C-alpha positions in Angstrom: 172.8 -20.2 49.1 171.9 -22.8 51.8 170.6 -21.2 54.8 170.8 -22.4 58.5 169.0 -21.0 61.5 171.2 -20.8 64.7 168.2 -20.8 67.2 169.7 -18.5 69.8 169.1 -14.9 71.0 172.6 -14.9 72.5 175.1 -12.9 70.2 178.0 -14.4 71.8 176.7 -17.9 71.5 175.8 -17.2 67.8 179.2 -16.1 67.0 180.9 -18.9 68.8 178.6 -21.6 66.9 179.2 -20.1 63.6 182.9 -19.7 64.1 183.4 -23.4 64.5 180.8 -24.8 61.7 182.5 -22.8 58.7 180.4 -24.4 56.2 179.2 -22.8 52.8 176.1 -21.5 54.3 174.3 -18.2 55.2 173.7 -18.3 59.2 170.6 -16.8 60.5 169.6 -16.0 64.0 166.0 -15.8 65.5 166.5 -12.0 65.5 167.2 -12.1 61.7 163.8 -13.8 61.1 161.9 -11.9 63.6 161.1 -15.1 65.5 160.0 -14.3 69.0 158.1 -17.3 70.2 159.7 -19.8 72.5 159.0 -23.5 73.0 158.2 -25.0 76.2 161.5 -26.6 77.5 160.2 -29.2 79.7 162.8 -31.9 78.7 164.6 -33.7 81.7 167.9 -33.7 79.9 170.0 -31.4 77.9 169.4 -33.6 74.8 165.8 -33.4 75.1 165.6 -29.7 75.4 167.9 -29.3 72.5 165.8 -31.2 70.3 162.6 -29.5 71.7 164.1 -26.1 70.5 165.4 -27.3 67.3 162.3 -29.1 66.2 160.2 -25.9 67.2 162.3 -23.5 65.3 162.8 -25.7 62.3 159.1 -25.9 61.8 158.7 -22.1 62.3 161.5 -21.2 59.7 161.3 -24.1 57.5 165.1 -24.2 57.6 167.6 -26.5 58.9 168.0 -25.5 62.4 170.7 -25.8 65.1 170.0 -25.5 68.8 171.8 -26.1 71.8 171.0 -26.7 75.5 173.7 -26.8 78.2 174.5 -25.7 81.6 176.4 -26.3 84.6 176.3 -29.4 86.8 177.5 -29.1 90.3 178.2 -32.3 91.9 177.7 -31.4 95.5 174.3 -29.8 94.5 173.1 -33.2 93.1 173.5 -31.8 89.7 171.9 -28.5 90.0 171.3 -26.1 88.3 171.3 -28.8 85.2 168.7 -28.1 82.7 167.6 -25.1 84.7 170.9 -23.3 84.5 169.4 -20.1 82.9 166.3 -20.2 85.0 167.9 -21.4 88.5 166.5 -18.6 90.4 163.3 -17.9 88.9 161.9 -20.7 86.8 159.5 -18.2 84.8 162.2 -16.4 83.1 165.9 -16.1 82.3 167.8 -14.8 84.9 170.6 -12.2 84.4 174.4 -13.0 84.7 174.9 -11.0 88.0 172.2 -12.8 89.8 173.1 -16.1 88.6 176.9 -15.5 89.7 175.7 -14.3 93.1 173.3 -17.2 93.5 176.0 -19.7 92.9 178.4 -18.2 95.3 175.7 -18.3 98.0 174.5 -21.9 97.2 178.2 -23.0 97.4 179.1 -21.2 100.7 181.0 -23.7 103.0 181.1 -26.4 100.5 184.3 -28.6 100.4 183.6 -30.5 97.1 183.5 -28.0 94.5 183.8 -30.2 91.4 181.6 -29.3 88.4 180.8 -29.8 84.8 179.8 -27.9 81.8 177.5 -30.1 79.6 176.2 -29.2 76.3 173.9 -30.9 73.7 173.5 -29.5 70.2 170.8 -30.6 68.1 170.4 -30.4 64.2 167.0 -30.7 62.8 166.1 -30.5 59.0 162.9 -29.8 57.4 162.7 -33.4 56.1 162.8 -34.2 59.7 166.4 -35.6 59.8 167.8 -35.2 63.4 171.2 -35.5 64.9 172.5 -34.8 68.6 176.1 -34.2 69.6 177.0 -34.0 73.4 180.1 -33.2 75.3 181.4 -31.8 78.7 184.3 -30.4 80.3 185.4 -30.5 84.1 186.5 -28.1 86.6 185.8 -26.5 89.9 183.5 -23.7 91.3 185.9 -21.0 92.7 185.0 -19.0 95.7 185.6 -15.7 93.9 184.5 -14.2 90.6 187.1 -14.1 87.6 188.3 -10.6 87.0 187.4 -11.0 83.3 183.8 -11.9 82.4 182.1 -12.5 79.1 178.5 -11.3 78.9 176.0 -14.2 78.4 178.2 -16.7 80.1 177.9 -16.0 83.7 179.0 -19.5 85.1 182.2 -19.2 83.1 183.2 -16.5 85.6 183.2 -19.0 88.3 184.5 -22.2 86.6 188.0 -22.8 87.2 190.8 -25.4 85.6 193.2 -26.3 88.5 195.7 -27.7 86.1 196.0 -24.4 84.2 195.4 -22.3 87.3 192.7 -20.2 85.2 189.3 -19.2 85.1 187.4 -20.3 82.0 187.1 -16.5 81.2 191.0 -16.4 81.3 191.8 -19.1 78.8 194.2 -18.2 75.8 192.7 -18.7 72.5 194.6 -21.9 72.1 193.4 -23.2 75.5 190.0 -22.4 74.7 190.2 -24.1 71.5 191.4 -27.4 73.2 188.9 -27.3 76.1 185.8 -25.9 74.4 183.1 -28.5 74.9 180.7 -26.8 72.5 183.6 -27.0 69.7 183.7 -30.9 70.1 180.0 -31.0 69.5 180.0 -28.7 66.6 182.9 -30.7 64.9 180.3 -33.5 64.7 177.5 -31.3 63.6 179.7 -29.9 60.8 180.5 -33.4 59.5 176.6 -34.1 59.3 176.1 -31.0 57.4 178.9 -31.6 55.1 177.4 -34.8 54.2 174.0 -33.5 53.4 
């Protein structure tokens, strides 16, 4: 069976990505292949970092590899945290959910403009060095309080709010999430590329 590496250590992200791809393939994670090495993510954009990771793990595994890079863009903070969304507080390591939530609230204290975007870039790289990148984003605002419902591994969703729906990202129904999910929109294009191979 055709094997595809989903280059993430985040179980929630792995489940979400594979649920939208739905192609006849065996999906493997970094844990499945015992890959512990990490590339240096020194790209200046989400697209660059997604490609850095996909190329790195494709070379390591010799499998078609899908990797994503994305994060939160807060307008009043000049686009922060951006590509450093997972390492906003301490650039030397991934920060935990609670720290990132509290840090965001602290940085947003007293801010009137609370508009923000979630942006994601998903890269597909094959052992034959074919590459494809799809990007999408969704807009909302940063709330002053944390959502009563949280999803582990997605700290910023606990603060991201859709005014028109009067809901946090974490509170979306399955149908609403399906419509608004920016990662789904990118994966639809990735799926089309996979099916054409």
